[in-house]
N, C-alpha and C positions, 0 to 999 in steps of 0.2 A: 556382466555389463562392462563395457570397455571404459577404462579410466581415461580422462582427457583433460589436459590443462587448457585454460581458456585461450591462450595465445599460441597454441601449438601448430595451427594449420597455416603454414607460411603463405600459401597462395591467396588466402582469403584475408589475411591480417594486415598486410602492409599497404598503406595508402600511397599510390604512385602518382597522384596528381602533382603537377608542377606548381612552382611559384608560391603564391600566398596560400593556396589550399594546403600544400604540403607543410608549409611552415606552421600554420594554425593547427593542423591535425596533429603534428608532432608535439606542439605545446599542450594539446588537450589530453594526451595520454599520460596516465600516471605511471609511476615506477613499480613494476612488478617485482623488482629485486629488493624492495624495501628501502631504497635510498631516499634521503630527504629531497622532496621536490617542491618545497615551498615556492610559489610563483612570485615574480616581481609584479609591481602594480601595472606596468604597461601591457601585461598579457591579459588583463581583464578589460576588454574593449567594447563589449556589447551590453547594453542595458538589459537587466533581467525582465523578461516577459512576465506579466502578471495575468493569469487566466481571468477573463471577465466573469462577473457574476451572472448566473443564469437568470434570464427574465422570467417572471411569473405573473399570473393573474389570480384573483380571488373569485371563486365561484359563489353563487347566491347563498350556499349553505356555509360559507366561511372557509372552505377547503382551498388550499393553495395549489395551483396547477402549473406544471412545467411541461415544456415540449423539447424533446431531445431527438435530434436526427443523426443517425450513424452513417458516416460517409466514407467512401473509399476512393474519392477523386481529389484528395488534397495535394497541394504542391507547397513544400516548405523549404526554407533556406536555413541550413544549419552551418555549412562550411562555405567559405567565399568562392564564388564562381560556379556554384553547383545548385541544382534544385533537386530535392528528394521527394519522390512520390510517397505520400503518407495517407493514413486514415485519421479521422477525427470525429468529434461530436459537436455539431453546430459550427464547424470550422474545419480548417485544414489539418490540425494536429492537436491532440488532447481534447478536452472538453471544458465547458464553463464550470465554475464552482457553484454548486447547488447549496443554498442556505435555507434551512428550515428551523422551526422552533419547537422546543419541548411542548407537547400537548397538541400540536398542530395536525390537522388532517391534510394529507399530501396525495395529490393525484399526478401521475406521470403519463405522458404520451410519448412512447419511444418508437420512432419510425425508422425502419431499416432501409437505407438506400444502398446496401451492400449487394454483392452478387452471390452471396452464400449465407447460409443460416448462421445465426449468432444468438447471444442472449445479452442481458445487462443485469449484473448482480450488484446489489447494494451492500457492499462489504462493511460489516460491523453493525448494520441496522437490525434491530429486533422487530420482526414483522412476520406475518403468516407465511408458511412455506410456499404457497402458491404465488406469492408476490416476491419471492426471494431472488429470482433471476438466475437461478442455477440451470443445469442442463435440462431440467424438466419444464422449463418455460422458454422454449425456443421461439425466436422471432425469424420468420421466413423473409426472404427478399421481397421488398415492397409492402410488407405487413407493418402494422402498428400495434404495439403491446400497451395495455392500459392498466398497470398495477396501481393500487391505492392502499394506504395504510395510515394509522395514527402514530405519531412519534411518541414513544413511551420509554424513553431512556435519557440518561444525563447528557449534558452538553459534551461534545466530542468532535474530533476530526476523523471522519470516515472517508470512504471513497467508493467510486463505481467503476466497473470494468466488465468486459465480456467473460462468460463462463461456459462457452460452448464445448460440448463433449468432444475431446480430441483436438481442438483447435484454439484453445484459450491462449497458449503461448504466442502464436502468430498474430492473433487479433490484438492482443495487448502490445506486442512489440511494434506493430505497425502504427499504433497511436491511439487506440480506443481506451481512454481512462480519464478520470477527472475527480476532483474533490467533492465531498458531500459533508457539509459542516452543520452540526446541530448546535443551535444557540439556546441559551436559557436567559431570559430577561431578568431573572432573579439571581443570576450568578455573581461571582466576585468581580471586582474591578480589575480587569486585565486589559492590556493593549488590545483594542478591538476595531480599529479603523482599517478596513480591508485594503491591502495594498499600500498602506502608509506606515502604520506601526504594527500591523497584523499581516504577516507575509506568508503566503503559501509557497512551499518549496517541494516540487514533485521531482524526486531523484530517480534517474534512469541511466543505464549505460547502453551504448550502441556501438556497432562496428560498421564502417562504411566501405562499400566497394569503390574501385577506382573512378567510377562514373558518378559518385556521390549518392548512390542508392543505399538504403540499409542493407547490410549483408545479412542474408537470411538462412544460409546453408546449414548452420549449426543450431538454429533455434530449437528444434526438436531432436537433437542428436547428442551423442556423448553422455557423460556422466551427469552433467548439470545443465546441458543446453548452452546457449551462447553467453559468454562473459565478454562484454564489450570493452574497448580501450578508449572510448570517448564518452565523457559524462555530459548528460543533458540535465539542466535544471529548468523546469517549466518549458522544455523545448529550446533552451538557450545554452550555447556552448561558452564556457568561461565567462559567466555574467558578472556584472557589477550592479550594486544597488545603492543608490544615493538616499540617505536617510535625512529626514527633517526632525527626527526625534532621537534622543539618546537612549531611550529604552525601547526595545523592539521584541515582538513575539514572533517566533518562527515556527510555522506548522510544517513539519517535515513528514513526507510520505515516501517510503521506499516502493516505487512502482516498477522496479527492475524485474526482469524475468528470473534472475538467479543471484545477482550480485548482493552481498551483505555489505552494508555501509557502516562506518564507524565515525559519525560526524563529531567534530569538535573544532576548536580554534587553533590555528597553526602556532600561535604563541603560548598555548597552554592555559589561557585564561579560563576561570570558572564561569559557569552559567547556571541557570536554575531550570530544572525540569518541572513543568507545571501540569503536564498531561501525558497520558499514554493512549493506546489504541481507542479505548472505549469510554474515556472520561478523564476529568481532572484528578490529580492526586489530592489526598487529604491536606497535604502541606507541600510547599515547594521543597525540592531536593537539589542541593548544590553538587555539581560534578564538573568534570572537564571533558568527558567523551561518553557517548552512548553507542550501543550496537543496535542496528536495525536490519532485520532480514526482510525479504520480499513480503509485502503486505502490511508491515508494521508501520505505525505512526508514532511520533513523539512531538510534543509541544515544548519549546524552550523559550526562555526570556533572558536576554542579555542587556546590560547597560554599558554604553560606550562613552568615550570622551569626544567633545567637539573637535572637528578637523581630523578625527582618527580614521585610519584605514586598517581593517583587520580581515583576515582570510579565514573563511570556513572551509575545512578540508575533511577528508576521510582517510584514516590511517589504520589499516588492518594489520593484525599480527602476522609476521612472516611464517610462523610455525603452524598457523591454523589451516583449515581446509581451503580448497581452491576458491570458493566464492567469497571468502573473507579477506584474501590477500590483496595487497596493493595500496599505494598512497595516491590519492586523487585530490587536487584542488577543486573546490566546488563553487564558491561564491566569494566575491570581495564586497564587504560593507564599507561604505564611505559616508562619514558623518559630516553634514554641513556645518560651517562655522557658527551659524545662528540657530543650531538645533535646540529644541526644547530641552529643559532640564530633565534628568532621569527621575523616574517615579519608583516608589517602593511597592513591592508586592504585598498583598494581604498575607497574614499568617496562616489563615485557613482558606482552602480553595473549594473543596467539594460542598455542594449545597445540601442542607438538611442532614438527616442522620445517614451515616454510611450504609450502603446496601450490604446485607450479610452475604458473605461468600465463605461458607464453612465446609469443612470436609463432610463427605457423605459416603454412600455405598461405592465400593471400589470397582472401576473397570480398568483393565490393563490392555495396553496397546504396544505392540512391538513393531518398530519401523526398521525395515531391512530392504535395501536396494529400492525397488519400486512397489513393495508390498507392505500392507498393514496386516499384522497377525497372519502372515503367510498367504494373503490373497490380494489380488488386484481388484479394483473396484468394478462393479457391475451395475449399470443404471437400473436393472430389473430386480436387484436384490436389496433387501433391507437387512442391514448388519446389526443394528441396535434398536431397541425400543426404549423410550424415555418418557417418564411421567411429567406432565405439564408442571412447570415451576419447580422441578426437582433440583436438589443440591446433590452433586456427585463428586467423587474424587477420580480423576483420570490420571493414571500412571503411565507415562510415555517413556519407553526405553528405546534407545537407538543403537543401530549397528555402526557400520564403518563410514557411512556417507552423511554429510550435513543435510538437514531438512528444516522446513519451516511449517509448523502445523497451524492450520486455520480451522476453526469450528464455526459453522453457520448457526444462526438462531440461538446463540448463547454467548455469554461473557464469562470470564474466569479471572482468578488471581493465582499467581504462583505461590504455592504453600512454602512457608519458611523464607520467602524473599524479603529483602530489605531495600530501602532507598527507592529509586525510580523503578526498580524491578517489581515493587509491590503494587504497581498501578493496575487499573482495570484493563483487561486484555481480551482480544479475540484471536490473536495470532502470536506464535512464540517460536523463537529459534531453538532448535534441538541439535546441539553439536554432536559430532561423531562420538559414540560411546557413552553419551550422557543419559541420565534418567531424571525426568522432571515429574513433579506431582502438581496437578492443577485442581483448584477448587472451582468447579464449574456450576454456574447457575443457568438453568434453561428457561426459555420463554414460556408463555402461557397459552399460545395459540395452538389448539388441538386440531390435528389433521392426520389420521392414521393412513391416509391414501397418498399423501404427498411428502416426500422425504426432504430433509436438509442433508447437507454434506459435511464431512470433515475430510481434510486432504492436505497434502504437502503443497505449500504456496510457491515452491520452486516450480515454475510453470511447465518445464519439460517433464518433471515428475508427475504433476497433475495430469497432463496429457497422456502420460505413459500408464496411467491407471492407479496411481498411489492415492487412493481415496476410499471412503466408506460412506454409508448412508444411515440415517436414523430418522424415525418418525416420533412425534410427540403425541401422546395419548392421554386420555382421562385416567385417573387413578382406578385401579382394579380391572382395567381392560388390557393390561400388557400382554397377557397370554392369548388374546383373541385376534391379534394382528397378524395377517398373512405376511410371510417373509419374502414374498415375491410380488412384483407389480405387473398387472396385465395392462397392455396398451400403453406402456411407458413411452416417453418421448426423449430422444437424445440425438 
């Protein structure tokens, strides 16, 4: 596999637009050499876009119903003087934030207005395999998919995105993604007014062609795919957010194709991590920076002073693998003079007794280039068979390239982890040469004919076949499951 640095291809990298476009584009790029690029206040000139909440209705049986339309006819303005063709969900770019409650029955109507086959995967949601939205649940152009399930997991920040076989990277890159938030009415008192003191931040990187279009030539090429030089937050370049409260909760999602972000504040101030991918921590953890690979989420809370301006940025180590490198300004927070006083966080966050995530029978996985255990994924092959509700230990050893492992239909904890790394996860960064041990707990929905996936969430790797499949079966039937699927869809 050919090694490629993100900014190596000169003809595709440089923005040649004149005037204001060139000026802003230059300001948006981070330093790939590791130099300090802390921005000045006047470079954050656009108000942060807040994705709208998805509308819903209640059916006669109490189920909550959502309608999502996948579109490829969007027109979005990211850089001055240009319009970018984009894809979106119920809009031009990205999608609305879907909010559901613990215990709630959910029904979705996902209508495709695309010209090609896609899917919509509910990343981090525990639900039946046939509702998962992976490659085995394709949505044809003009068709509507009608999944439904009951929310049976803790409050968390999840997301949704396409998972079409061989074209996930391009569909996500063009704009199909959105947040999926699980609320618990019995949860702890945390900032929770959406768009006011509870702020969604969808982190992405893009590269623009001279005419303002997304550069797409490297999305499924090279070692990692495209690593962009312009950062978008909720589809906004260099945004600012004016706060009326001094304590704010930031729900961060890394929705990039390959970029690994290291969010923190430019002045090094501490903040508190309250949640990771699949739920709240047991207690708040204080730190100054976190690492987020594609697919990962983290919830942080920070308290600021009235009239204060502070910059959230990403600062990756220069010695790390290509996706981690670079310093990027992300967002400027501006606190109003009359902002409400800060509020203290509760000592305990997770509701009820902690769910057990213990070591169990061991499975070993070796990540190497685009292969897992020496094979590329095959939609017709079952690689592993899991007992419903099982606890297992997955040992993940990595070769020379960075990867981000996501497991469908399961949550896990990192064994021997401390601090924020001890949170509940469904996606984890695996650095080159590393070995991780995961305590995995699987769901209880039995379906020996429909698989879940595990795969690298660097989307060029996923499209290249870095994946495997498992089915969940009843105890005692593990040896009865065929290892090939007939009439599979992909």
